[in-house]
Every structure is written in C-alpha cells, then in structure tokens.
Backbone as CSV, one residue per row, in Angstrom:
resi,resn,N_x,N_y,N_z,CA_x,CA_y,CA_z,C_x,C_y,C_z
1,MET,222.681,168.895,33.064,222.184,168.353,31.821,222.617,169.302,30.692
2,SER,223.071,168.751,29.607,223.538,169.580,28.501,222.365,170.184,27.741
3,GLU,222.620,171.314,27.103,221.574,171.997,26.346,221.077,171.129,25.194
4,LYS,221.984,170.365,24.601,221.608,169.482,23.491,220.618,168.411,23.961
5,LEU,220.865,167.850,25.133,219.973,166.833,25.678,218.606,167.437,26.012
6,ILE,218.612,168.614,26.604,217.356,169.301,26.931,216.574,169.600,25.657
7,LEU,217.267,170.071,24.641,216.639,170.358,23.344,215.985,169.090,22.789
8,THR,216.692,167.981,22.864,216.165,166.701,22.376,214.923,166.278,23.161
9,ILE,214.970,166.436,24.472,213.825,166.057,25.312,212.597,166.893,24.947
10,ILE,212.788,168.187,24.787,211.662,169.065,24.432,211.115,168.699,23.058
11,LYS,211.995,168.461,22.097,211.536,168.081,20.753,210.731,166.776,20.810
12,LEU,211.213,165.808,21.568,210.490,164.537,21.682,209.105,164.737,22.293
13,HIS,209.002,165.618,23.267,207.697,165.896,23.869,206.760,166.587,22.874
14,ILE,207.281,167.474,22.055,206.449,168.146,21.050,205.948,167.130,20.025
15,ILE,206.846,166.270,19.566,206.470,165.236,18.588,205.459,164.276,19.202
16,ASP,205.701,163.869,20.446,204.791,162.968,21.138,203.403,163.593,21.284
17,LEU,203.349,164.877,21.616,202.063,165.567,21.737,201.355,165.607,20.388
18,SER,202.093,165.891,19.354,201.525,165.935,18.008,200.932,164.569,17.630
19,ASP,201.661,163.497,17.941,201.159,162.146,17.673,199.932,161.842,18.533
20,PHE,199.986,162.231,19.792,198.891,161.974,20.715,197.595,162.639,20.244
21,LEU,197.729,163.858,19.724,196.559,164.611,19.274,196.062,164.153,17.904
22,ASN,196.872,163.337,17.226,196.513,162.815,15.916,196.110,163.950,14.960
23,LEU,196.971,164.922,14.882,196.692,166.123,14.103,196.688,165.835,12.607
24,THR,195.798,166.524,11.909,195.795,166.394,10.451,196.941,167.187,9.845
25,ARG,197.365,168.225,10.568,198.505,169.026,10.131,199.579,169.020,11.222
26,PRO,200.357,167.944,11.314,201.399,167.899,12.352,202.503,168.921,12.069
27,LEU,203.235,169.271,13.096,204.344,170.206,12.944,205.437,169.594,12.067
28,LYS,206.038,170.448,11.268,207.185,170.012,10.462,208.409,169.935,11.368
29,GLU,209.403,169.197,10.912,210.626,169.031,11.696,211.267,170.374,12.028
30,SER,211.276,171.294,11.075,211.888,172.612,11.316,211.092,173.408,12.358
31,GLN,209.762,173.244,12.366,208.938,173.932,13.359,209.203,173.384,14.761
32,VAL,209.339,172.073,14.842,209.642,171.436,16.131,210.985,171.946,16.643
33,GLU,211.982,171.976,15.772,213.330,172.433,16.127,213.314,173.882,16.611
34,GLN,212.666,174.752,15.832,212.623,176.176,16.192,211.862,176.400,17.497
35,THR,210.756,175.701,17.673,209.960,175.856,18.891,210.774,175.431,20.110
36,ALA,211.445,174.300,20.015,212.265,173.818,21.129,213.386,174.806,21.449
37,GLU,214.021,175.355,20.432,215.093,176.336,20.656,214.551,177.603,21.313
38,MET,213.376,178.052,20.878,212.776,179.250,21.465,212.398,179.009,22.928
39,ILE,211.932,177.810,23.239,211.591,177.470,24.623,212.833,177.551,25.498
40,ILE,213.926,176.984,25.029,215.173,177.014,25.792,215.670,178.448,25.962
41,ASP,215.554,179.258,24.910,216.002,180.656,24.992,215.149,181.476,25.954
42,GLU,213.834,181.289,25.908,212.930,182.115,26.709,212.785,181.626,28.149
43,PHE,213.002,180.327,28.378,212.790,179.754,29.709,214.008,178.955,30.172
44,PRO,215.167,179.601,30.291,216.379,178.848,30.647,216.352,178.271,32.061
45,LEU,215.510,178.801,32.940,215.461,178.309,34.317,214.387,177.254,34.545
46,MET,213.607,176.970,33.515,212.557,175.968,33.657,213.195,174.586,33.756
47,LYS,212.630,173.760,34.598,213.163,172.420,34.825,212.459,171.400,33.928
48,ILE,213.102,170.261,33.731,212.520,169.193,32.916,211.177,168.759,33.508
49,ALA,211.076,168.745,34.828,209.800,168.384,35.469,208.686,169.330,35.023
50,ASP,209.019,170.615,34.838,208.031,171.588,34.361,207.600,171.273,32.934
51,VAL,208.550,170.846,32.124,208.262,170.500,30.729,207.312,169.297,30.692
52,ILE,207.620,168.292,31.474,206.768,167.089,31.529,205.374,167.463,32.016
53,TYR,205.309,168.288,33.056,204.031,168.755,33.604,203.223,169.478,32.534
54,LEU,203.875,170.366,31.782,203.196,171.139,30.740,202.601,170.222,29.677
55,PHE,203.359,169.265,29.198,202.853,168.394,28.138,201.758,167.454,28.650
56,LYS,201.801,167.087,29.920,200.691,166.306,30.497,199.423,167.151,30.525
57,LYS,199.571,168.426,30.908,198.419,169.329,30.916,197.844,169.471,29.510
58,ALA,198.720,169.579,28.523,198.257,169.717,27.137,197.502,168.469,26.697
59,LYS,198.014,167.297,27.047,197.341,166.041,26.684,195.992,165.905,27.382
60,ASN,195.881,166.466,28.568,194.618,166.419,29.309,193.630,167.492,28.848
61,GLY,194.032,168.303,27.890,193.142,169.340,27.367,193.030,170.567,28.250
62,GLU,193.955,170.754,29.163,193.879,171.873,30.101,194.200,173.224,29.464
63,PHE,194.702,173.215,28.249,194.938,174.469,27.530,193.851,174.698,26.483
64,GLY,192.809,173.921,26.562,191.706,174.037,25.614,191.867,173.059,24.459
65,ASN,190.816,172.990,23.650,190.851,172.105,22.485,191.726,172.714,21.396
66,ILE,192.364,171.851,20.654,193.257,172.302,19.592,192.598,171.960,18.260
67,TYR,191.755,172.888,17.793,191.005,172.641,16.563,191.821,172.977,15.317
68,GLU,192.502,174.106,15.369,193.208,174.564,14.169,194.552,173.880,13.964
69,GLY,194.967,173.094,14.914,196.266,172.447,14.805,197.221,172.998,15.846
70,LEU,198.377,172.459,15.841,199.403,172.818,16.807,200.453,173.672,16.115
71,ASP,200.929,174.712,16.833,202.021,175.521,16.286,202.902,176.019,17.422
72,GLY,204.028,176.571,17.046,204.998,177.046,18.028,204.452,178.130,18.939
73,LEU,203.631,179.024,18.405,203.071,180.103,19.225,202.182,179.570,20.340
74,LYS,201.370,178.570,20.026,200.514,177.970,21.054,201.363,177.332,22.147
75,ILE,202.347,176.578,21.731,203.200,175.894,22.703,203.928,176.909,23.575
76,LEU,204.452,177.975,22.967,205.135,179.010,23.746,204.175,179.704,24.707
77,SER,202.940,179.915,24.310,201.969,180.544,25.222,201.685,179.622,26.409
78,TRP,201.669,178.302,26.180,201.485,177.358,27.287,202.664,177.443,28.255
79,PHE,203.868,177.546,27.698,205.043,177.654,28.550,204.988,178.931,29.382
80,ARG,204.545,180.026,28.789,204.413,181.279,29.542,203.416,181.114,30.682
81,GLU,202.314,180.447,30.414,201.282,180.229,31.426,201.818,179.375,32.578
82,VAL,202.495,178.294,32.256,203.049,177.411,33.291,204.154,178.126,34.060
83,TRP,204.953,178.915,33.384,206.023,179.665,34.052,205.411,180.659,35.049
84,CYS,204.341,181.337,34.658,203.664,182.261,35.572,203.094,181.523,36.773
85,GLU,202.511,180.348,36.545,202.019,179.520,37.655,203.154,179.218,38.620
86,ARG,204.275,178.838,38.055,205.430,178.465,38.874,205.926,179.651,39.691
87,LEU,206.010,180.829,39.071,206.454,182.022,39.782,205.459,182.424,40.871
88,ASP,204.169,182.338,40.567,203.144,182.654,41.567,203.261,181.723,42.769
89,TYR,203.459,180.443,42.501,203.592,179.480,43.591,204.850,179.768,44.417
90,ALA,205.947,180.076,43.735,207.199,180.377,44.446,207.029,181.613,45.333
91,GLU,206.323,182.619,44.823,206.075,183.826,45.615,205.215,183.492,46.841
92,TYR,204.178,182.707,46.635,203.307,182.288,47.742,204.114,181.519,48.783
93,GLN,204.912,180.557,48.325,205.690,179.716,49.240,206.703,180.544,50.013
94,SER,207.328,181.508,49.350,208.297,182.372,50.014,207.628,183.177,51.126
95,GLY,206.453,183.734,50.839,205.716,184.493,51.851,205.299,183.605,53.013
96,LYS,204.859,182.397,52.697,204.443,181.447,53.733,205.640,181.062,54.595
97,ASP,206.779,180.790,53.972,207.984,180.441,54.723,208.387,181.583,55.649
98,HIS,208.294,182.812,55.151,208.636,183.983,55.956,207.723,184.071,57.174
99,GLN,206.414,183.905,56.958,205.464,183.969,58.072,205.714,182.843,59.074
100,ASP,206.034,181.650,58.578,206.315,180.521,59.469,207.536,180.807,60.338
101,LYS,208.589,181.350,59.738,209.810,181.676,60.489,209.529,182.774,61.509
102,LYS,208.745,183.769,61.093,208.401,184.871,61.991,207.620,184.331,63.188
103,TYR,206.653,183.454,62.927,205.856,182.861,64.004,206.751,182.048,64.937
104,GLU,207.661,181.261,64.357,208.579,180.436,65.155,209.446,181.318,66.048
105,HIS,209.954,182.402,65.500,210.798,183.328,66.247,210.005,183.974,67.381
106,GLU,208.785,184.418,67.079,207.961,185.063,68.097,207.551,184.082,69.192
107,LYS,207.351,182.833,68.802,206.985,181.802,69.779,208.128,181.590,70.779
108,ILE,209.353,181.666,70.292,210.512,181.440,71.150,210.863,182.679,71.960
109,PHE,210.905,183.834,71.288,211.439,185.034,71.918,210.411,186.124,72.196
110,GLY,209.183,185.880,71.785,208.152,186.889,72.007,208.142,187.904,70.880
111,SER,207.121,188.737,70.872,206.990,189.702,69.784,207.240,191.129,70.237
112,ALA,207.685,191.293,71.476,207.932,192.647,71.975,209.081,193.290,71.215
113,ARG,208.885,194.528,70.877,209.932,195.293,70.189,210.546,196.263,71.186
114,THR,211.856,196.453,71.099,212.525,197.354,72.034,213.312,198.428,71.304
115,CYS,213.091,198.573,70.006,213.813,199.591,69.251,213.555,200.959,69.850
116,GLY,214.597,201.688,70.098,214.467,203.054,70.603,214.171,203.121,72.094
117,SER,214.164,201.998,72.754,213.861,202.004,74.175,215.055,202.521,74.963
118,SER,214.792,203.379,75.933,215.871,203.876,76.784,215.865,203.154,78.133
119,ASP,214.912,202.248,78.325,214.826,201.488,79.568,215.942,200.444,79.567
120,PRO,216.908,200.556,80.484,218.048,199.631,80.488,217.640,198.167,80.653
121,ILE,216.579,197.901,81.378,216.122,196.519,81.568,215.612,195.951,80.243
122,GLN,214.830,196.751,79.493,214.319,196.314,78.193,215.461,196.081,77.201
123,VAL,216.440,196.989,77.219,217.593,196.855,76.320,218.364,195.583,76.667
124,GLU,218.561,195.345,77.966,219.283,194.144,78.397,218.538,192.877,77.974
125,LYS,217.224,192.873,78.119,216.417,191.729,77.691,216.539,191.506,76.184
126,ALA,216.527,192.597,75.430,216.648,192.490,73.973,218.000,191.918,73.582
127,ILE,219.051,192.364,74.238,220.397,191.853,73.950,220.459,190.363,74.276
128,LYS,219.889,189.965,75.415,219.883,188.553,75.798,219.119,187.708,74.773
129,ARG,217.927,188.195,74.344,217.152,187.460,73.337,217.946,187.337,72.040
130,ASN,218.625,188.411,71.654,219.420,188.394,70.423,220.558,187.385,70.537
131,GLU,221.247,187.369,71.681,222.333,186.408,71.875,221.804,184.977,71.828
132,GLU,220.649,184.746,72.465,220.051,183.412,72.437,219.692,183.004,71.017
133,TRP,219.136,183.940,70.265,218.755,183.657,68.883,219.983,183.304,68.046
134,LEU,221.073,184.048,68.231,222.296,183.753,67.482,222.834,182.369,67.825
135,LEU,222.779,182.004,69.107,223.238,180.670,69.504,222.381,179.586,68.865
136,VAL,221.066,179.819,68.825,220.167,178.847,68.200,220.523,178.723,66.722
137,GLN,220.741,179.841,66.066,221.066,179.820,64.646,222.383,179.101,64.371
138,MET,223.304,179.198,65.297,224.606,178.544,65.121,224.569,177.109,65.625
139,ASP,223.380,176.663,66.062,223.188,175.290,66.541,224.074,174.962,67.745
140,LYS,224.305,175.932,68.627,225.144,175.690,69.788,224.337,175.392,71.039
141,THR,223.028,175.591,70.946,222.201,175.342,72.110,220.841,174.881,71.649
142,PRO,220.181,174.027,72.391,218.834,173.607,71.978,217.846,174.747,72.169
143,ILE,216.791,174.705,71.392,215.756,175.710,71.507,214.947,175.426,72.763
144,ASN,214.851,176.433,73.614,214.074,176.290,74.849,212.699,176.912,74.592
145,THR,211.703,176.068,74.449,210.360,176.560,74.142,209.548,176.845,75.402
146,ASN,210.151,176.712,76.566,209.431,176.952,77.823,209.604,178.369,78.330
147,LYS,209.912,179.306,77.497,210.104,180.694,77.932,208.824,181.450,77.870
C-alpha cells in the first residue's frame, strides 16, 4: 500500500471520528494532515487493521471521554497505547510459541540433557535424537510419538 493511500485512510478516520463525536471544535484540515503525517512517521510498522481498531476503541469511549475536544496529541497518545498493547501481545505470543515448541520437542525426544556427558551410550543416544530431530525438521520422516 502506498504511503499516500495510508495517509488518506488515516485522515479519513480522524475526520470520521471528529464527525462521530460531534465536536464543537473539530480539527482543522491542517491539524488532520499533520496528525496523520506524524502517525505515519512514528508508527511505520502499524497495520491498517490497527488503525481501524484504534478508531473503533475511540468511538466506544475506551480512551475516556473527550470533553475538551480532539487534538493531535490525544490521537498520538492513543496510537502509543495501542502500539504498546500490540508489542505486549507479540511478546506474550512469542513466549507462548517458544514454550509450545519446547513442549513438543520434549514430548518427542524427552527432556534429558547429555551436555558434557562422557558416557558413550548417552552420547550415542543424543546423536540419534539429534539426527531424528533434523529429519523431522526437513520433513523426511513422520514424527513417531510412540517413543
């Protein structure tokens, strides 16, 4: 999506929010333009879905009541809040995915560690488990869960 199109979408959402709130002091065109540009500059990785989500939250009053009117600083603070939510969720999901993979690996190959072991049988077992894991990763053999 081009930056110009994204800028237009954000501006339309700001104008729509202003109309929805029926503000006595709506944002001027230059304020809408500057706010949209600042959003794009500060949040280049934010997706359009995040923008839509943010403006729905604003319409639902989830950022509090807007008594004094709407301005660029308020809108930017909402974007910061939603961006932090998104990062927190991504961090949580990454940790959960890691734990799920670790559990899956341990379920297949066990959780025994053989680092530093001088027992040739343990070393041989570790090498075999590693070879099996590599084959599974390369999709050359089905996962045998009966071990």
